[in-house]
VOBA-1610 file (N, C-alpha, C; in pm, whole numbers, padded with zeros to 5 digits, always signed):
BEGIN
Unk+10142-04001-17394Unk+10005-04050-17395Unk+09948-04053-17536Unk+09969-03945-17610Unk+09916-03940-17746Unk+09981-04045-17835Unk+10108-04073-17808Unk+10180-04174-17886Unk+10120-04313-17864Unk+10084-04341-17741Unk+10033-04475-17707Unk+09883-04489-17733Unk+09806-04382-17706Unk+09659-04395-17711Unk+09593-04318-17825Unk+09665-04230-17892Unk+09607-04156-18002Unk+09533-04031-17955Unk+09489-03948-18050Unk+09422-03822-18017Unk+09278-03844-17971Unk+09212-03944-18027Unk+09074-03974-17989Unk+09066-04119-17940Unk+09113-04143-17819Unk+09120-04280-17767Unk+08983-04339-17733Unk+08977-04470-17730Unk+08857-04541-17686Unk+08884-04601-17549Unk+08779-04632-17474Unk+08798-04683-17338Unk+08801-04836-17336Unk+08865-04888-17233Unk+08870-05033-17215Unk+08734-05086-17171Unk+08709-05210-17201Unk+08579-05271-17168Unk+08575-05331-17028Unk+08690-05335-16961Unk+08696-05401-16829Unk+08713-05304-16713Unk+08682-05177-16732Unk+08700-05078-16626Unk+08614-05112-16504Unk+08496-05166-16528Unk+08403-05197-16418Unk+08459-05301-16321Unk+08556-05379-16364Unk+08613-05485-16277Unk+08700-05427-16166Unk+08750-05306-16186Unk+08835-05246-16083Unk+08784-05110-16033Unk+08691-05048-16110Unk+08633-04921-16064Unk+08497-04894-16129Unk+08390-04936-16065Unk+08254-04908-16117Unk+08229-04758-16135Unk+08286-04675-16048Unk+08271-04530-16061Unk+08326-04480-16194Unk+08449-04517-16222Unk+08513-04472-16345Unk+08446-04533-16468Unk+08393-04652-16453Unk+08323-04718-16563Unk+08202-04634-16606Unk+08122-04591-16509Unk+08006-04507-16539Unk+08048-04373-16597Unk+08151-04314-16538Unk+08200-04183-16582Unk+08245-04186-16728Unk+08333-04281-16761Unk+08389-04285-16895Unk+08291-04338-16999Unk+08204-04429-16960Unk+08104-04479-17056Unk+08011-04367-17099Unk+07969-04284-17001Unk+07877-04176-17035Unk+07944-04069-17121Unk+08062-04023-17078Unk+08125-03912-17149Unk+08194-03953-17280Unk+08211-04081-17301Unk+08267-04125-17429Unk+08158-04142-17533Unk+08032-04145-17486Unk+07921-04164-17580Unk+07794-04105-17520Unk+07785-03973-17515Unk+07673-03905-17449Unk+07547-03909-17536Unk+07476-04020-17527Unk+07350-04030-17601Unk+07247-04106-17517Unk+07134-04131-17573Unk+07023-04193-17499Unk+07059-04330-17444Unk+07143-04403-17513Unk+07177-04539-17468Unk+07258-04539-17339Unk+07321-04425-17307Unk+07401-04416-17186Unk+07330-04336-17077Unk+07200-04319-17090Unk+07123-04240-16995Unk+07131-04295-16853Unk+07144-04429-16842Unk+07153-04492-16710Unk+07276-04447-16632Unk+07379-04405-16703Unk+07503-04361-16637Unk+07508-04210-16616Unk+07409-04136-16669Unk+07416-03990-16671Unk+07426-03928-16532Unk+07334-03962-16442Unk+07332-03900-16309Unk+07460-03928-16232Unk+07501-04055-16230Unk+07622-04090-16156Unk+07743-04022-16218Unk+07748-04018-16351Unk+07862-03957-16420Unk+07872-03808-16391Unk+07760-03738-16394Unk+07762-03593-16367Unk+07791-03564-16220Unk+07746-03653-16131Unk+07778-03637-15988Unk+07928-03655-15965Unk+07986-03752-16034Unk+08130-03777-16022Unk+08210-03661-16082Unk+08158-03603-16190Unk+08224-03487-16251Unk+08227-03371-16152Unk+08119-03358-16075Unk+08111-03254-15972Unk+08225-03271-15871Unk+08255-03395-15834Unk+08365-03424-15741Unk+08498-03383-15803Unk+08518-03420-15929Unk+08645-03392-15996Unk+08670-03243-16013Unk+08564-03166-16036Unk+08581-03023-16062Unk+08575-02937-15936Unk+08485-02971-15844Unk+08457-02880-15733Unk+08503-02925-15594Unk+08528-03053-15574Unk+08576-03096-15442Unk+08716-03158-15450Unk+08783-03133-15562Unk+08923-03172-15580Unk+09005-03043-15583Unk+09120-03043-15520Unk+09202-02921-15513Unk+09262-02888-15649Unk+09246-02763-15691Unk+09301-02715-15818Unk+09370-02582-15797Unk+09446-02540-15896Unk+09511-02409-15890Unk+09406-02300-15905Unk+09443-02178-15872Unk+09348-02066-15871Unk+09291-02033-16009Unk+09365-02064-16115Unk+09317-02032-16250Unk+09246-02148-16318Unk+09226-02259-16246Unk+09164-02377-16307Unk+09025-02348-16363Unk+08943-02274-16288Unk+08805-02246-16332Unk+08799-02161-16458Unk+08911-02096-16494Unk+08913-02015-16615Unk+08938-02097-16741Unk+08982-02223-16722Unk+09006-02311-16836Unk+08873-02358-16893Unk+08872-02397-17021Unk+08746-02435-17084Unk+08692-02568-17033Unk+08772-02642-16955Unk+08720-02764-16893Unk+08715-02751-16741Unk+08729-02627-16690Unk+08735-02605-16546Unk+08601-02585-16478Unk+08495-02573-16556Unk+08361-02558-16499Unk+08266-02660-16561Unk+08173-02708-16481Unk+08082-02814-16525Unk+08004-02773-16650Unk+07952-02650-16651Unk+07871-02602-16762Unk+07950-02607-16893Unk+08076-02566-16887Unk+08161-02569-17006Unk+08202-02711-17043Unk+08232-02790-16940Unk+08279-02927-16963Unk+08175-03010-17037Unk+08049-02993-17002Unk+07942-03073-17063Unk+07925-03045-17212Unk+07986-02939-17261Unk+07974-02905-17403Unk+08101-02940-17482Unk+08197-03004-17415Unk+08318-03048-17485Unk+08285-03173-17566Unk+08323-03175-17691Unk+08288-03286-17780Unk+08355-03418-17741Unk+08485-03413-17717Unk+08561-03534-17681Unk+08639-03508-17552Unk+08577-03529-17436Unk+08641-03492-17309Unk+08722-03604-17242Unk+08742-03714-17311Unk+08804-03832-17249Unk+08943-03804-17192Unk+09029-03737-17268Unk+09165-03712-17220Unk+09165-03619-17099Unk+09071-03522-17097Unk+09059-03435-16980Unk+09020-03517-16857Unk+08928-03610-16875Unk+08883-03693-16764Unk+08994-03783-16712Unk+09078-03829-16800Unk+09191-03914-16758Unk+09280-03835-16662Unk+09312-03711-16699Unk+09399-03628-16616Unk+09329-03592-16484Unk+09201-03555-16490Unk+09127-03515-16370Unk+09110-03631-16272Unk+09082-03751-16323Unk+09067-03868-16234Unk+09201-03909-16175Unk+09307-03894-16253Unk+09442-03925-16202Unk+09478-03830-16089Unk+09450-03702-16108Unk+09476-03602-16004Unk+09397-03633-15878Unk+09270-03668-15894Unk+09186-03702-15778Unk+09243-03822-15703Unk+09284-03921-15777Unk+09340-04042-15717Unk+09467-04011-15639Unk+09552-03923-15693Unk+09675-03882-15624Unk+09643-03809-15494Unk+09546-03719-15500Unk+09510-03641-15381Unk+09447-03729-15273Unk+09363-03823-15314Unk+09301-03913-15215Unk+09407-03994-15142Unk+09517-04020-15209Unk+09626-04096-15144Unk+09719-04004-15064Unk+09777-03904-15130Unk+09881-03823-15066Unk+09825-03727-14960Unk+09706-03673-14981Unk+09651-03579-14884Unk+09617-03645-14751Unk+09608-03775-14750Unk+09575-03846-14627Unk+09698-03907-14560Unk+09816-03865-14604Unk+09940-03910-14543Unk+09995-03797-14457Unk+10054-03834-14344Unk+10120-03736-14258Unk+10234-03669-14335Unk+10254-03542-14311Unk+10356-03465-14383Unk+10495-03528-14374Unk+10528-03591-14263Unk+10662-03649-14245Unk+10667-03798-14278Unk+10554-03856-14321Unk+10549-03999-14353Unk+10620-04024-14486Unk+10702-04130-14491Unk+10774-04161-14615Unk+10679-04196-14729Unk+10554-04235-14694Unk+10457-04265-14798Unk+10423-04142-14880Unk+10448-04025-14824Unk+10419-03900-14894Unk+10529-03865-14994Unk+10646-03928-14982Unk+10755-03906-15077Unk+10722-03973-15210Unk+10732-03900-15319Unk+10701-03965-15446Unk+10823-04037-15504Unk+10942-04004-15455Unk+11062-04074-15501Unk+11130-04141-15381Unk+11155-04269-15391Unk+11211-04345-15278Unk+11344-04289-15229Unk+11428-04245-15320Unk+11562-04201-15283Unk+11569-04052-15249Unk+11496-03968-15325Unk+11512-03824-15311Unk+11394-03754-15241Unk+11286-03827-15219Unk+11173-03768-15145Unk+11072-03699-15233Unk+11047-03570-15200Unk+10948-03492-15275Unk+10998-03349-15295Unk+10926-03273-15377Unk+10963-03134-15402Unk+10973-03057-15271Unk+11074-02973-15260Unk+11096-02895-15139Unk+11114-02748-15175Unk+11024-02664-15123Unk+11034-02520-15151Unk+11151-02461-15073Unk+11233-02383-15139Unk+11348-02319-15075Unk+11388-02195-15151Unk+11453-02101-15084Unk+11498-01979-15151Unk+11641-01992-15203Unk+11701-02111-15186Unk+11836-02134-15235Unk+11834-02162-15385Unk+11924-02099-15459Unk+11930-02120-15603Unk+12074-02129-15651Unk+12091-02195-15765Unk+12220-02202-15831Unk+12197-02168-15977Unk+12220-02041-16012Unk+12189-01993-16146Unk+12276-02056-16255Unk+12384-02120-16215Unk+12475-02180-16312Unk+12430-02318-16358Unk+12325-02373-16294Unk+12277-02506-16330Unk+12135-02498-16383Unk+12103-02585-16478Unk+11972-02587-16541Unk+11861-02608-16439Unk+11884-02696-16342Unk+11784-02728-16241Unk+11817-02664-16106Unk+11892-02557-16110Unk+11939-02494-15987Unk+11831-02434-15899Unk+11711-02421-15954Unk+11602-02361-15876Unk+11515-02468-15809Unk+11539-02595-15839Unk+11453-02702-15788Unk+11526-02786-15684Unk+11460-02811-15571Unk+11518-02891-15464Unk+11419-02999-15420Unk+11471-03105-15363Unk+11388-03213-15308Unk+11440-03249-15169Unk+11355-03311-15091Unk+11397-03360-14960Unk+11300-03468-14914Unk+11348-03554-14826Unk+11263-03660-14772Unk+11174-03605-14661Unk+11064-03676-14636Unk+10967-03630-14538Unk+11026-03609-14399Unk+11121-03692-14360Unk+11178-03683-14226Unk+11306-03599-14224Unk+11333-03531-14334Unk+11452-03447-14341Unk+11413-03305-14381Unk+11476-03207-14319Unk+11450-03068-14351Unk+11558-03009-14441Unk+11653-03095-14482Unk+11764-03048-14564Unk+11729-03058-14713Unk+11718-02944-14784Unk+11687-02947-14927Unk+11808-02992-15009Unk+11785-03079-15106Unk+11893-03129-15192Unk+11871-03076-15333Unk+11969-03007-15393Unk+11953-02956-15530Unk+11933-03070-15630Unk+11833-03058-15715Unk+11805-03161-15814Unk+11913-03158-15923Unk+11968-03273-15954Unk+12077-03282-16051Unk+12032-03342-16185Unk+11916-03407-16185Unk+11870-03470-16308Unk+11718-03472-16314Unk+11662-03464-16435Unk+11518-03472-16451Unk+11465-03607-16404Unk+11550-03707-16401Unk+11509-03840-16355Unk+11465-03840-16208Unk+11516-03744-16133Unk+11477-03733-15992Unk+11327-03704-15979Unk+11272-03639-16080Unk+11133-03598-16076Unk+11037-03709-16117Unk+11092-03818-16169Unk+11007-03932-16209Unk+10965-04007-16082Unk+10834-04016-16054Unk+10790-04082-15930Unk+10817-04230-15929Unk+10851-04281-15813Unk+10873-04426-15797Unk+10738-04498-15804Unk+10741-04623-15841Unk+10619-04703-15851Unk+10568-04737-15711Unk+10437-04727-15692Unk+10373-04762-15566Unk+10262-04863-15593Unk+10242-04955-15499Unk+10140-05058-15517Unk+09999-05006-15490Unk+09987-04903-15402Unk+09856-04853-15362Unk+09823-04715-15419Unk+09906-04668-15511Unk+09881-04538-15574Unk+09948-04536-15711Unk+09876-04487-15812Unk+09932-04482-15947Unk+09996-04345-15967Unk+10127-04338-15959Unk+10198-04210-15968Unk+10227-04170-16112Unk+10211-04262-16205Unk+10239-04234-16346Unk+10110-04206-16422Unk+10102-04092-16490Unk+09985-04059-16571Unk+09970-04159-16685Unk+10081-04202-16742Unk+10076-04301-16849Unk+10012-04431-16802Unk+10054-04478-16685Unk+09999-04602-16630Unk+09851-04587-16599Unk+09813-04472-16543Unk+09672-04447-16513Unk+09589-04448-16640Unk+09639-04382-16742Unk+09569-04377-16870Unk+09554-04517-16931Unk+09659-04599-16915Unk+09656-04734-16971Unk+09554-04823-16902Unk+09518-04789-16778Unk+09416-04865-16707Unk+09276-04835-16759Unk+09263-04722-16828Unk+09132-04674-16873Unk+09115-04682-17024Unk+09221-04652-17098Unk+09213-04641-17243Unk+09269-04763-17316Unk+09217-04785-17435Unk+09270-04892-17521Unk+09393-04839-17592Unk+09497-04919-17598Unk+09622-04876-17658Unk+09613-04871-17809Unk+09668-04763-17863Unk+09668-04744-18008Unk+09781-04824-18073Unk+09880-04861-17993Unk+09991-04943-18042Unk+10010-05061-17948Unk+10070-05165-17994Unk+10092-05283-17910Unk+10222-05271-17835Unk+10235-05350-17728Unk+10358-05348-17649Unk+10478-05391-17733Unk+10452-05476-17833Unk+10561-05525-17919Unk+10624-05412-17999Unk+10546-05305-18022Unk+10596-05191-18100Unk+10686-05100-18018Unk+10682-05120-17887Unk+10765-05037-17799Unk+10895-05110-17770Unk+11002-05057-17820Unk+11132-05120-17803Unk+11177-05113-17657Unk+11237-05221-17609Unk+11287-05224-17471Unk+11391-05116-17451Unk+11474-05095-17551Unk+11577-04991-17542Unk+11516-04852-17555Unk+11407-04844-17633Unk+11345-04715-17658Unk+11290-04654-17529Unk+11216-04733-17452Unk+11161-04681-17327Unk+11122-04797-17237Unk+11216-04837-17153Unk+11194-04948-17061Unk+11085-04915-16960Unk+11089-04793-16906Unk+10990-04753-16806Unk+10849-04751-16864Unk+10834-04705-16987Unk+10703-04701-17050Unk+10644-04841-17060Unk+10726-04935-17101Unk+10679-05073-17117Unk+10638-05131-16981Unk+10717-05103-16877Unk+10686-05152-16742Unk+10554-05095-16693Unk+10532-04967-16717Unk+10407-04902-16673Unk+10286-04963-16744Unk+10299-04988-16873Unk+10189-05045-16950Unk+10157-05188-16906Unk+10260-05260-16867Unk+10238-05397-16818Unk+10168-05396-16683Unk+10205-05300-16596Unk+10141-05287-16465Unk+09993-05251-16479Unk+09960-05183-16587Unk+09823-05137-16608Unk+09729-05248-16654Unk+09783-05363-16686Unk+09699-05474-16734Unk+09598-05517-16626Unk+09644-05522-16501Unk+09556-05559-16389Unk+09558-05447-16284Unk+09472-05349-16300Unk+09473-05233-16210Unk+09423-05266-16070Unk+09470-05193-15969Unk+09415-05207-15833Unk+09278-05140-15828Unk+09194-05177-15734Unk+09060-05120-15724Unk+09066-04973-15685Unk+08968-04898-15730Unk+08964-04755-15699Unk+08820-04705-15698Unk+08791-04613-15604Unk+08661-04547-15597Unk+08680-04401-15559Unk+08603-04314-15618Unk+08610-04172-15582Unk+08540-04151-15449Unk+08610-04086-15357Unk+08551-04057-15227Unk+08466-03931-15235Unk+08380-03912-15135Unk+08295-03793-15129Unk+08366-03678-15056Unk+08487-03703-15011Unk+08560-03606-14931Unk+08592-03478-15009Unk+08572-03365-14946Unk+08606-03237-15007Unk+08754-03210-14986Unk+08833-03234-15087Unk+08979-03221-15075Unk+09026-03077-15090Unk+08935-02986-15124Unk+08974-02845-15131Unk+08999-02790-14991Unk+08942-02856-14891Unk+08959-02814-14751Unk+09061-02901-14678Unk+09113-02998-14750Unk+09207-03092-14688Unk+09348-03036-14695Unk+09414-03031-14580Unk+09552-02985-14578Unk+09644-03106-14576Unk+09772-03081-14594Unk+09870-03188-14591Unk+09913-03219-14448Unk+09860-03145-14352Unk+09899-03164-14212Unk+09803-03256-14141Unk+09850-03327-14042Unk+09760-03404-13959Unk+09707-03314-13849Unk+09621-03367-13762Unk+09556-03285-13660Unk+09656-03222-13564Unk+09762-03297-13531Unk+09861-03244-13437Unk+09932-03124-13497Unk+09966-03135-13627Unk+10036-03024-13691Unk+09946-02902-13700Unk+09816-02925-13726Unk+09721-02816-13734Unk+09708-02745-13600Unk+09705-02826-13492Unk+09699-02769-13358Unk+09823-02686-13328Unk+09938-02735-13375Unk+10063-02664-13354Unk+10061-02530-13427Unk+10004-02531-13549Unk+09994-02407-13625Unk+09902-02309-13555Unk+09793-02361-13497Unk+09700-02276-13424Unk+09768-02210-13305Unk+09853-02290-13235Unk+09926-02237-13121Unk+10018-02123-13166Unk+10090-02148-13278Unk+10181-02047-13329Unk+10106-01922-13370Unk+09987-01943-13428Unk+09904-01830-13470Unk+09859-01748-13348Unk+09821-01820-13240Unk+09778-01752-13118Unk+09893-01674-13055Unk+10012-01735-13058Unk+10131-01669-13004Unk+10160-01542-13083Unk+10151-01556-13218Unk+10176-01441-13305Unk+10077-01328-13277Unk+09949-01365-13260Unk+09846-01265-13231Unk+09872-01196-13097Unk+09911-01277-12997Unk+09941-01221-12864Unk+10060-01126-12871Unk+10160-01164-12952Unk+10278-01079-12967Unk+10241-00945-13030Unk+10151-00950-13128Unk+10106-00827-13193Unk+10033-00738-13093Unk+09950-00800-13007Unk+09876-00724-12907Unk+09972-00656-12809Unk+10080-00732-12773Unk+10180-00675-12682Unk+10247-00553-12746Unk+10277-00563-12876Unk+10342-00452-12946Unk+10250-00330-12952Unk+10121-00358-12977Unk+10024-00248-12981Unk+10016-00179-12845Unk+10019-00262-12740Unk+10015-00206-12604Unk+10138-00118-12579Unk+10253-00165-12624Unk+10377-00088-12607Unk+10369+00044-12682Unk+10315+00038-12806Unk+10305+00158-12888Unk+10210+00259-12825Unk+10102+00209-12764Unk+10004+00297-12699Unk+10070+00383-12593Unk+10171+00328-12526Unk+10237+00399-12417Unk+10344+00496-12466Unk+10376+00495-12596Unk+10480+00584-12648Unk+10429+00728-12655Unk+10521+00826-12644Unk+10484+00968-12658Unk+10427+00994-12797Unk+10335+01089-12812Unk+10273+01118-12942Unk+10374+01146-13054Unk+10477+01226-13024Unk+10572+01260-13130Unk+10654+01140-13179Unk+10675+01042-13092Unk+10746+00920-13133Unk+10661+00845-13236Unk+10530+00842-13211Unk+10439+00776-13305Unk+10434+00855-13437Unk+10428+00990-13424Unk+10423+01074-13543Unk+10545+01050-13632Unk+10663+01040-13567Unk+10787+01021-13642Unk+10788+00886-13714Unk+10732+00783-13650Unk+10727+00650-13713Unk+10638+00654-13837Unk+10522+00721-13825Unk+10430+00730-13939Unk+10490+00818-14049Unk+10551+00928-14010Unk+10611+01020-14107Unk+10722+00952-14185Unk+10803+00872-14116Unk+10913+00799-14182Unk+10857+00700-14283Unk+10751+00629-14245Unk+10689+00531-14335Unk+10632+00600-14459Unk+10568+00717-14440Unk+10513+00791-14552Unk+10622+00844-14644Unk+10735+00884-14586Unk+10847+00934-14665Unk+10906+00824-14752Unk+10917+00705-14695Unk+10968+00589-14771Unk+10873+00557-14886Unk+10743+00558-14858Unk+10642+00528-14961Unk+10647+00631-15074Unk+10671+00756-15038Unk+10674+00863-15138Unk+10792+00850-15235Unk+10897+00779-15194Unk+11016+00762-15278Unk+10996+00656-15386Unk+10890+00578-15376Unk+10864+00474-15476Unk+10824+00537-15609Unk+10883+00488-15715Unk+10860+00546-15847Unk+10732+00493-15912Unk+10700+00366-15888Unk+10585+00305-15955Unk+10455+00327-15878Unk+10414+00454-15871Unk+10287+00490-15807Unk+10203+00568-15908Unk+10080+00523-15931Unk+09995+00596-16024Unk+09944+00726-15959Unk+09876+00810-16038Unk+09832+00941-15989Unk+09739+00929-15868Unk+09649+00830-15871Unk+09554+00814-15760Unk+09626+00779-15631Unk+09723+00689-15639Unk+09797+00650-15519Unk+09881+00766-15465Unk+09937+00845-15559Unk+10018+00960-15516Unk+09930+01065-15448Unk+09809+01082-15502Unk+09714+01177-15441Unk+09674+01131-15301Unk+09650+01000-15286Unk+09613+00945-15155Unk+09728+00962-15055Unk+09850+00939-15105Unk+09968+00952-15020Unk+09987+01098-14975Unk+09966+01190-15068Unk+09980+01333-15035Unk+09873+01376-14934Unk+09751+01325-14952Unk+09642+01359-14860Unk+09673+01306-14719Unk+09722+01183-14712Unk+09758+01124-14583Unk+09869+01200-14515Unk+09967+01244-14595Unk+10080+01323-14542Unk+10031+01455-14484Unk+09942+01523-14557Unk+09888+01652-14510Unk+09806+01636-14382Unk+09730+01525-14374Unk+09650+01499-14253Unk+09740+01479-14132Unk+09849+01403-14152Unk+09943+01378-14043Unk+10010+01508-14001Unk+10051+01590-14099Unk+10117+01716-14070Unk+10024+01809-13990Unk+09897+01812-14027Unk+09798+01893-13956Unk+09784+01846-13811Unk+09780+01713-13792Unk+09766+01656-13658Unk+09887+01688-13571Unk+10007+01683-13632Unk+10131+01715-13560Unk+10129+01860-13513Unk+10091+01952-13605Unk+10088+02094-13571Unk+09984+02126-13466Unk+09867+02059-13475Unk+09761+02082-13376Unk+09804+02033-13238Unk+09869+01917-13234Unk+09910+01857-13106Unk+10022+01937-13041Unk+10120+01978-13123Unk+10240+02043-13070Unk+10236+02196-13075Unk+10127+02252-13130Unk+10119+02398-13146Unk+10235+02450-13229Unk+10264+02375-13337Unk+10376+02411-13423Unk+10325+02452-13561Unk+10419+02493-13648Unk+10380+02536-13783Unk+10472+02474-13889Unk+10491+02342-13881Unk+10574+02275-13981Unk+10506+02282-14117Unk+10584+02306-14222Unk+10531+02311-14359Unk+10535+02176-14429Unk+10622+02088-14381Unk+10630+01952-14439Unk+10688+01856-14337Unk+10679+01726-14367Unk+10724+01624-14272Unk+10875+01623-14253Unk+10948+01665-14359Unk+11095+01667-14347Unk+11138+01762-14235Unk+11070+01877-14223Unk+11103+01971-14115Unk+11083+01905-13978Unk+10972+01833-13968Unk+10941+01765-13841Unk+11045+01658-13809Unk+11081+01577-13909Unk+11176+01467-13887Unk+11318+01518-13860Unk+11353+01634-13917Unk+11489+01687-13900Unk+11504+01767-13771Unk+11395+01786-13699Unk+11401+01862-13574Unk+11452+01772-13462Unk+11578+01789-13428Unk+11639+01704-13325Unk+11588+01733-13185Unk+11529+01849-13169Unk+11482+01887-13036Unk+11330+01876-13025Unk+11274+01781-13098Unk+11129+01766-13099Unk+11074+01734-12963Unk+10949+01770-12944Unk+10880+01745-12817Unk+10836+01600-12809Unk+10912+01516-12741Unk+10881+01373-12732Unk+10750+01347-12660Unk+10711+01435-12573Unk+10590+01413-12495Unk+10467+01476-12558Unk+10490+01559-12659Unk+10378+01621-12729Unk+10299+01716-12640Unk+10369+01787-12551Unk+10297+01875-12461Unk+10293+02022-12507Unk+10345+02043-12630Unk+10336+02177-12687Unk+10437+02275-12634Unk+10543+02230-12562Unk+10639+02322-12502Unk+10765+02337-12585Unk+10772+02259-12697Unk+10891+02270-12782Unk+10849+02285-12928Unk+10950+02270-13019Unk+10926+02277-13163Unk+10866+02413-13203Unk+10900+02514-13128Unk+10859+02648-13171Unk+10718+02686-13134Unk+10654+02613-13046Unk+10517+02646-13012Unk+10496+02635-12864Unk+10380+02673-12816Unk+10345+02658-12676Unk+10402+02769-12592Unk+10411+02748-12463Unk+10456+02853-12371Unk+10604+02847-12346
//
């Protein structure tokens, strides 16, 4: 982008022909003075959409252009706006596609990024996999070219192409050698006549990649999971007291073996252990000095009636 448009790019004069929204946005922020006052309200409202109703990573707001108050004090925010509007455009397209729809695949042949725990440490790209929307089989990425998005008529997948629709080129197409970068030249040519675009009012921070049916399916699974947990709790309720004590004692013993515990956590763990030990002794009429004694007692009172473990009648 910097090679084609320079560090301080200027905007094209024909943006209004394909996107009145972006025209107001870029005209105002490229020249924030009294002459652009007519674009101020619309531009700041659109900025609100880009920052607050577009999905971002959790650390986005910590960046110096991640909040409206900070953004308004940036001297030359044009390049930031190019990236933010491109991201919004991508989300408006992809977030409204069904998860299994091929339209959601950014690469015609390899599909889209696929999260998986499979890795090949011997290969440079061994940690990255892709798969098509209608396939659940992850394919190990073999080349960086796989990550280059295919061209789409109704969505601009290339940041370079998106930028070329908004910014004036610092170099001419003639300066770009066909052998040097064929794809770059093709993208810049496609940007000559951009498709129409408008920012929607939709809050994409709440938009999932699933359609309504998939969401309903997830709700069903969630309900089943909750019911299963309730069943387990019911089963545990019916267990003898000492069986429950042993389960808790074992968990505390495992936690105590962890080396990376600060003093406060160790104190909390010790307090919890002592409370459990006191409860065991009170219930069973026993005098265990530590949980290991309780766990090693093979003849423990499973019913907790105080008739074993050295106590009771």
